N, C-alpha and C positions, 0 to 999 in steps of 0.2 A: 335467743339471739345473743351470741357470744363474740360477735365479730367487731365491726367498727361502726360507730355513730358519728355522723358529721353534723355540725351545727354552724349556722351562719346567721348574720344579721343584715337586714336590708332596709332601705329607706331612711327617713329621718330618725335620729336618736330620741330617746326619752329618758326620764329620770330613773326608770326601773327596767329597761330592756336587758341589762346584764343579770338581773334576777332570774329571768327566764333561762339564760344560759346556765347559771348556777343550779337552778332547779332541775334542769335536764341532766346536767353532768352528774349531779349527786344521785339522781334517781337511777341512772345507768349503773353507777357504782354499787347501789343497793341491790338492784335486781339482777345485774349481769356483771359480777365482780371481775370476770376475765376479759370483758370488752374494753375496747379503746375508744376514747372520745377525742375527736379532732375538731378544733375550731378553725373555720376558714377565715383568712384575713380579707377584709373588705368584701364580704358577701360572696356572691357568685363570681365576681371578677377574680378573686384569689382562688376560688375553688377550681375553676377551669384550668388554672395554672398549677394546681397541686400545692398551693401556698397555705400550709396548715400550722396551727399551734397545738401541741399535745396537751389537752386539758386534763388528761388522765394523770399527768405528772404533778399536778397541783394538789396541795393538801386540802382537806375539807375547809380548814380555817381560811386559806387563801381564796378558795372559791366563794365562800360566804362574804369575804371582804370585797372581792370582785363584784359580787351581786349588789352590794351596797354602794357601788360607785356609779354615778350617773353617766349617761351617754354610752354610745356603742363601743365597748372596750375591745371588741374584735375588729373594729373598723366596719364601715358600711359602704353601700354603693347605691346609685340611682339607676344602674344599668337595667334596661328592660329587654331581657333575652328573647330573640326570635328562635325559630326552629333550629337553625344552624348553631346558634350560641348554646341552646339547650342540649344539643347533641354533644357538644364539647364538655358541658357540665356532666352529662351522663357518663361520658368516657372517663372523666376524672374521678367520679364517684366509684366506678367499677375498678379503676386502677388502684384506688385507696382501699378496696375491699369493703365498701360501705354496705351495710344492711339496712340502714335507715338514714334519711337526711331530714333534719329539722331546720326549717327556715323561718326566722322570726321577722314578721313584717306586716304590711297592710294588704290592700286588695290586689295591687300589682304583684306583690310577692306571692300571693295565693295563685295568681294567674300563671306565674312561672312554674309553680309546683304542679298545676294542672297539666301544662304542656309536658313536663317530665313524666308525670304519672301515665299519660296517654301513650308514652313510648313503649310501655308494656314490659318494663324490667321487673326484677324480683325485689327491688329496693322499695321500702316504705317511705312515702313522701308526706311529711307532716308539717302543715303550716301552723305556726304558733302566732296568735294575734298580737299586734302592737300598733298603736297610732294615737297621738294626742288629739287627732281630729274626731275620734269616736265614731267613725263613719263606716265601720265594717258591718255588713249584713250578718244576720244570725247571732249578733252579740248585743246584750243589754248595755255593756260598756266595754272598753278595751284597756288592757294594761298600758299605762302611760298617761291615760286621759285624766284620772283622778288627780294626780300630782300637778299636771299642767293646769287643770281647772282650779285647783286650790291656789296656785300662784296667781291666776287671773282674777279670782274672787278677791284675794287679799290686795292685789294691786288697785283694783277699782274702789274697794272699801277705803284704802289709804288715801287715794287721790281725792276721793269725795270729801274727806276731812280737810284736806288742803284747800279745796275750793269752797268749803263752808267758811274757812277763815279769811280767804281772799277771793271773793266771788268773781266768777267769770265763766268761760266756756272751755270745757276739756273734752277731747275725743281721743280714745285709745283704739288703734287699729290692731286687730288680733288675727292670728293665723286661722285659716279655714277656707278652703277653695270652694267646696260645694255644700258642706254641712256647717251649721252654725252653732254646734254644741259648745265649743270652746269659748266663743264670743258670749253666748248666753250665760255661761258660767260666771261671767263678770257681774251678773245680777244675783248670784246665788245667795249672797249675804244681805241683800236688800230686804228690809223688813217693814219699812214705813214709806209712805208716799213721798216724803221729802228726801229719802235716801237715794244716792246715785248707785249705778248709772240710771238716769231717768229715761234714756232712750237706748234701744238695742236694735241694731240693723244686721240682718242675716242674709246669706245668699239665697235662702229659700223664698224670700219676699222681694218683689221688685222695688228698686230704689229710684226715687225722683229727687233731684237736687232741690227743686222748688219746695216739695213737700217737706224735705229734710230741714230746710231753713225755717219753714213755717212751724215745724215741730219744735225746733230749738227756741224760736221766739216765744211760743206758748209756754214752754217750761220755764224760761227766764222770767216771764211775767208772773208766774205762779210761785217760783222758789228763789228768784234772784240769782240763779246760777243754773248751769246745765252740764251734766256729765254724760258722755255718750260712749257706748261700746259698739264698735263697727267691725264686721268681718272684712278681711282683705278681699274676699271673693264676692262682695256685694255686686248685684247685677242690676243694670239699668232696666227700664220698662220694656226694652226690646229683647231682654233675656241674655244679653251679652255681658260678660264681666266689665264693670265700670273701668277697670284698668285698661281694657282694650281701646276705649275711647280717649284715654289720656296719654297714650304713647304713639308716636309716629312709627317707630320700629318696634314691633312686638317680639320680645324675647321668649323663647319656649324651652322647656326642659327636655330630657331624653324621652319623656312619655308624650311629648307634643302639647303639654299644658302651658298656658301663658304663665310666665314667671311673675309671681305676686309678692315676692319677699322684699322687694325694694321699698323705698319710701315715697314713691310717686303719688300714691293714693293719699297719704297723709299730707303731702305738700298741697295737693289739689283741695283737700277738705279744709286745710288751714287757710288757704287763699280765699275760698268761698265764704268761710265764716268771718274772716277779717274784713272782707268787702261788705258783707251784710251787717256786721256789727262793729263799725270802725272804732268806737271808743271803748270797747270791751276787751278785757284780758282774755286772749284766746291762745290755747296751747293744744298741739296735737302730737301724740307719740305713736310710733310704730313699734309694737312689742317685738316683732321679728322672732328670733329664736329663743328669746329669754324664757318663755313659759315651758318649753319642751324638756329641758333637762336641768332645771335650776337646782344647784347642789344641796341647798339646805331645806328644800321643800318637797321631799319625796314622801308621799303618804305611806303610813304603815300598812294600810289596807291595800294600796297599790303594790307595794313591795311584796306582800304576802300572796296576792293573786297572780302577780307576774311569775313568782317562783313556782306557784302551784300549776300555772299553765305549762311551764317547762316540764315539770314532773309528769303531768297528765299526758303530754306529747309522747314521752317515753313509754308510759304505761299502756298507751293505746297502739303502739307500733305494731304489735303482733296482729292487729285487726286491719292492717294495711293503711293505705293513704287516706288522709282526711284533713280538715281544718279543725282547730280547737275553738269551740265557742264558749264564751262566758255568758250565761243566761241567768235570769232572775226567776226563781220559782215561787215568788210571793213572800218568801221569808229570807232567803239567802242566795248568794251567787253560787251557781253550780257549773261544772264543766261538762260539756257534751261534745261528741264527735258530730261534725256537720260535713256535708259533701264539699269538696273543693269548688265545684261548679256553683254552689250557692253563695260563695264569697268572692271568687275570682272576678275582678273587673266590675264588681257591683259597688254601689254607694248607698249607704244608709243616711237618709236625711233626718234632720230634726223633726220629730213628729209635730204635726200641725197643732195638736191639742196641748203642746207644751208652751204655746204662745197665746197671749190674749188676742181677742179679735182684731185689735189695732195692729198686731204684728210688731209692736214696739216694746213689749214687756212680757215677762214670764206670766203664765197662767198658774193657777193653783196646782195643776198636774206637773207643770215644769218645775215649780218650787219644790214639790214633794220629791221629784226625781233627784234634784241636786242635794236636797236635805239628806236623802238616803246615802249619797255617795261621799259628800265632802264633810270635813270636820267643821264644827260650828265656828262662828267668828269669835275673836277675843272678847272677853268680858270687860270691856272698857266703859268708863262713865260716858254717856252720850254728851255731845257738845252742849255747852251751857247757853248758847245763843238763842 
């Protein structure tokens, strides 16, 4: 393959998504010295207009500096292409002379690649994984997740020290529509019963406000404070996202999903806690976008794996279309080709065995999973209280 490689980024940015671009571009340079690498501005939105950046013109040093920069440096998009949109993408790729298209993103991105691949062109469509939600099928974990989980673990570890000093109730609302991996990572550094977060609420388990308040009351009676990690996608006992019951007018994104990134859930939780515990210090934060591309907390492992995912995407182009899967062989993370259909539109949920029977804290299996992926907590002297 000595022609043109096109690379694009889709969906929400991460701390290491640019590493995948750099890994792919440098692998093309190594394997196919005469090939050109074009980066599409703002994902498929720019691609169908032929809006490209010539990545071949960048030095290796600049590509590696770009890789170390958080968030999507080529620009991203939430567009969900239909058949007509995909036909325009395909026409733009042919116009550019592309032999391979590498699209970095989540399961919706894989779905776009599946539509393009079914069109029957000679172009290799390679989906490179990315998402802080860690919810891609056929993956043990995804590039971007480790860094976001590290931020989340550190945030809850830090705020727990705050609430040891000045007891009260704290809840952090964490991104995660269907899968609770990122929220659960808030408990990754919890080693003792007294450590926070004491309660973890995930989309995979039904949420009852009454039970929630009872849980908080029990923790306060035991520890004198309560720190809570809650997914923005928590669902009521009827299976609907709690946010749907809190808004009179439901906002939806381009994929038809209820918008969860606002602060409404946090406001509702703070109101319920304040009413139930009127004389107690209560604080609720919505983490929002903070965990997904925090500049100073990109994990070295995450960087390395994101880079390697881009390189693997290029290395496998000659075998035609696929999704790149990061899998654990019992010793290390390995990269494998997986069918686009196995990833497209699918959601990997937090395994049931990762949570204790109560559904409110990590099980030993869950702790082992996060211990394998995240750096250890700082070696500080425990509180003297």
